[in-house]
N, C-alpha and C positions, 0 to 999 in steps of 0.2 A: 451723483453718488455723495454717500455721508462723507463727512471727513471729520475724526474726531479734532476738537480745539485745543485741548493743552491736554502735556502730556502726563500718563499715566503716574504715580507716586510709587517709588520703590515695596514701598508699604504697603502700601494695594496690590500692586502684582506679586510680594511674596504671598499675601494672603489668599488668591486667586489659584496660585499655584502648591500653595499648601492643602487650599480643598482640593485640589485634583487631583493631588498625590492621596491623600488619605482616604478618595473614593476609589483609587486603584487599590491600594492596599485594602480596605475590607474585601472588595470584590474577589482580589487572588487568595484571601484567607478564606473564604468563602468558597470557591473553586476547591483550593486542595481540601478543604472540610470533607466535601462532597466526594471527592474522587478516594480519598483515602478509608471513607467507610463504603463505598462501595467496593475496592477493595477488599477488605475487610469481611463483606457480606454483611454490614449490619446498615444499609440502605432501605429503608422501604421504601420510593415512592421510582424507585426504577430498578429495572432489571433487567439483565443481557442475556440473549445466550452462547452457552460455553459449548465445550468441544466435542461433546457427545449431541446438541443438539444439529436440525439439519440445516437454520440459517446460518450456521458459525459467524454469525456479526459480533468483533470482540472477541475472539478466540484468542487462546494465548498458545495457539498453535507457531512455530518456529518453521 
């Protein structure tokens, strides 16, 4: 089994951690933007069935 020979420096560790956080930030921002456009009805690439449709998926009924 492969074992690292030396300890990873704090700077290198923080750089990798920040890259991971930055990737997560942009993914969350994109998801929020997509949800906002769907809720406003401005989405061009996504459609869902409302209350009156027979499939009723993602309906707003309580």
